[in-house]
N, C-alpha and C positions, 0 to 999 in steps of 0.2 A: 615437465613441471619443475619449478624451481624450489629452493629451500629444502627442508627435511623431507626426503622422499621414501624413507623406509616404510613398507606396508605393515610391518609388525610394530605394534604400538601398545602401550599400556592401556588396560581397560578403563583407567581413570582419565585418559586423555580428553574425551569429550567434555567431562565436567571441568577439567583444567582449562580447556579452551573457552569455556563460558566466562571465565574470569577476564574482565576487560571487554567482553562482547557487548554489542549494542543491538537491540531489536528495534528497528526503525519503523515498524508497522504493527501496532497492537490495538485490538479492539477490546475495551474493558468496561464499556457502559458509561453512563446509564443507557439502558435500552428499553424497548417496548416490553410491556408486561407479557406479551406473547412469546418473548425470547429472552428469558432471564439469563444474563451472562454469567460466566464462571471463569475466573474469579472476578472480584471487583477491582477497581483501579488501585486501591491501597494494597490489596493482597498481591496484585501483580508486581508492584514496585517492591514490596517487602521480600517476595520470593526471589525476584531478580537480584536485589541487593545481597540477600543471603547466599545466592549462588556466585556472587562476585562479579556480576555484570556491572558495566559502567553506566549505561543509560538505556532508557526506553522512550519511544515516541508514541503517544496515544493518537489514534484516528477515531473519528466518530462519524458514522454515515449520516447522522442528522445535522452535522454542521461543525460546531466550534468545540474543540477539546482543550483550548488554551486555559480555560477556567478549571478544567479537571486537573491539568498538570500543575496549576498554581496551588490548588487544594492539597494534592498529594505531596508536593514539595514542602508544604508547611508542616506536614506531620511525619514525613519519611526522610530520614537523613541517610547519607552514604551512597546515594545514587542520584544521577541527574535525570529529570523527567521533563519532557517537552510535549507540546500539543500544537494544533494548527486548525485550519479551516478546510472542510470539504464543502464546496459550494453545492447546494442541493435545492430542491423545490422548497424544502423547509426554510431555507435561507433566502428564498426569492430568486433562485437561479444565479445568473451573472449579475450579482448585486454588489456594486462598489461599497455601499455603506456597510454591508456585512464584512467585507474584507478590511475596511478601515477600522471597524470596531474590533475585529479579531486581533489585529496587529497591536492594539493597545489594551486588550482585555486579559485579565489574569496575568499569566507569565509572558504574554505576547505570542502570537502565532509564529511558529517556526517554519510552517509550510502553508501554501495555498494550493488546493487541488480542484481541478475542474470536474468534480462530481464522481459519484460511484453509481448507485443503483438508479439514480434519477437523471443520468445522461440520456439523451435521445437514443444513442446507439444501444446502450445497455437495456433501456426500458423496452426497446423493440425486440430484444432477444429473450428476455425472461419469459418463462413458459409455465404452463400447467400440464399435468399428465391427463390426457383424455383418451379413453379406450386404449390405453397402453402406449400412446404416442404423445410426444411433446408438441403442444400447440401454443404459440405466443399468447400471452395474457391479453394483448390488445385484440386478438381475434376471438378470444373466449368471452371477454367482457367488454361490450361496446362502450360502457361508461369509462373504462380505463383509457380507451383510445380518444374519447371525446374530452375528458376532463383532465387527465394526467399527462398524456403525451404532448399536448401543446405547450405545457409549462416546463418541459424537460430542457436540459442544457445541451446545446450544440455549439460547435465552434465554426464560424463562417470560414469557408475555404478561400474566399476571394475578398479583396478590398471592395468597398470601404469597410473599415472595422467599426463596429458599433461603439459609441462613446463609453458605454459601460465596460466593455472589454478593454478599451484603451486605458481607462482609469485604473482598472485592476492591474494591468501589466505595468503601468507607471509606478504604482504603489509597491509592487514586488521589486521592481528594479531599484527603487530607492532604499531598500532594506537588504544589504548584502548578506545578512545572516539567514534570510528567508529563501527557501527554495520553492520552485514551481513544480507541481506534480501534474502530469498530463491528464490524470484521471482515467476513468473507464470509457474511453472514446474510441472511435474507429481509427484505423491506420492513417487515413488521410487527415483526420483531425489531429492526431498526435504529431504528425509531421508539420502541420500548420502551427500548432502550439510551439514546437521547437523553433520554427522559422520566426515567429513573432517574438519569442523570448530573445532571440539573437538580435532582432531589430530594435527592441526596446532596451537592450543592455542588461538583461537579467543574467546573473552570474551562474546560477545553479538550476538545472532542470533535471527532473527525474522522469524517465519513461516508465510509467506504472506497469506492474507485472501483467495485467490482462492485455494491455495494449502492446507490450513487448512481444507477446505471442504471435502477433500478426506479421512480425518482421523476420526476414531470413537471417541466417548467420552472418552473411556478408553485410547486410543492411545494419544489423546491430553493431557489428564491429566498426563500421563507418561512423555511426552515431557516437559510439564510445570514444573513438579517436578525436571526434569533434568536441568532446567534453561533456557529453550527455551521460548522466548516471543511469545505469540499467538495473531495474529492480527485479529480483527473483524472490518468490515467496514460497515457503513450505506448503502453503495452502494450494499451490498450483498442482501438487501431486499427492499430498498427504492430508486428506480431509475426510471427515465422516460423511457417509451417504445420508444426508438430511437436507431438508429444504434450505436454500442458501440465504434468501433475502428476507429480513424482517424490517424492511424500510417502511412498508405501508402498514397502517393500522388495520386495514381490511384484510382479513385472513385469506380471502379468495385471491388476493394479489400477491401472495407469497410464491416466490420462484421455486419450482419443483424440478428444475432441470438436472439436479444432482441425483435424483432418485433413480434414473435409468442408467444402464451401463455407460461408463465414461470411455471416450475414445482418445483422450489426450495421450501424449507420448510417454507419460509416467516418469518415475524418478530417474531411470537410466538415461532416457532421451533428454530429459530436462538438464541433467548434469553434463551430458556430452555436449549439449549446446553451449553451456557456460565454458566448458573447456575449449571448444572451437572458437568461440567469440573472443575469449580472453578474460580470465578472472579479474584482471586489473580494472575492468570497467564496471564490475557488479557490486551492488549493495544487496545483501541477503537479509531476509526478515522472515517472520512467521505468518503475519496476517491472521493470527489466532485471537481467540477471545470469546468462543461460544461454549455452551455447557457440554455439548457432545464431544468436544475435542479435548486434547491434553491442554494444560495451562500453557500460556505463551512461553514460559521458561522451560517447561518440559519439551515443548515443541522445538525450541532453539537447540536443546541438547540432541533431539532426534535429528535435526538438520545437520548439526556438526558431526554427529556419529556417522551419518550416511555419507557425508562428504569424505570422511576418512575411509570408509569402506570402498568408496569409488576412487581412492588413491589420490585425492587432492592433498597437497602438502600442507603442513602446519602453517607455513608462511602464507600460502594462498588463502587458507581458511581465515586467518587473522586479517588479511587484507579485505576480504569480503564481509566479515562480520564485525570488524572493529575499525580499521583504518579508513576505509571508504565511507562507512556510515558516519564517522566523525567528521570527515570532510563535508559530507552532504548537509549535516545539521549545524555545521559551523562551530565545532569545538575542536580543541587541539588534538591532533592525531597522536596516538602513543605507539 
C-alpha cells in the first residue's frame, strides 16, 4: 500500500479524515410511515458539514432525490448536496419521461440508477421468514408475483434495445456531469448496462455495491481498469439485523432476509477484496439512513476507522472517500 503506511496513528485520525470526505450514497427520506428515517435530510447535511465533510449524495428508493438536494442546499451552507433518480415501479420503470424530468428538476439529477428493490432480480430475491426459513415473497404471496413482478425493471440482455432504454441512455450520455448506476441487477444485467453505456458514449458508470458482489476480484479489476467506478458500502457488512426493504406500502412485502444469520464475507473479506482489486478503482459510501443504524456521518467515521484498522494508508482512504467520489459526481477533486 502506498502513502502513509504507519499502523500507529492518532485516535483523532478518523475524524480528521472525515474532513473533505464525500458520502456518495445516503438515504435520508422522506420515507414510508412504516419506516421513519433517522435523521432527516437537513440533519444529515448539517452533521456532515459540521464534521467537515465536503459533499453528500441523496438516494431515494422511491425515485427522485434531486428535489430534496435542492431544498437542503437552499437552507444548508458549507457543504455540497446532490440527488438523482432511482428508476422504480413508482416512477413507471424504464420511463424516459421520469429521467428527463429528473435532469431538470430541483438541482438536477446527478445520477440515474436502474432500480433498487423493484428490479426484477432484487424482487425475486427478497424474502419472508416462514417456519424459520427464508421463502421468496413471490412464493408466499401470489398477488406479489401477479401484480408486482411484471412491472419490475429488467435490462434486456440482447438487442433490439427497447426505445425507452435507448432514450434513457442517450439522455445520460448528453450530460457529462451525470453518472449511470447499474442498480440492484444481476451480474449479466450489470455487464449489459456497462456494455450499453460504452456503446452510447456515457462517460461515467458506477457498478452498484450489490451487483459488484457477484464479480470476482479479477473481473472487478478488469472493469476498474476499463474506467468503471466500483462501489463499496458500509451497509455491505455493518448493518443492523432488521427488515431491509420498506419500498412497499404493504407490510407483508417487507424483506426479512436480514433477520437470519448472514453468510457474507464480513468486514475483513470485504476489505481484502478492495485491497486485491485495487483501492484506486473504488468509491466508498455508507448506504445509511435508517433509524436502527448510526447516522450516515457516524457510519462514515466507522468506515474510515475500520479502514485504518485494516492498515489502509491515509492516501488510499482519501482516494476512496474523497478523490474518486468527486470524480464520480463531477466536482473538482482535492
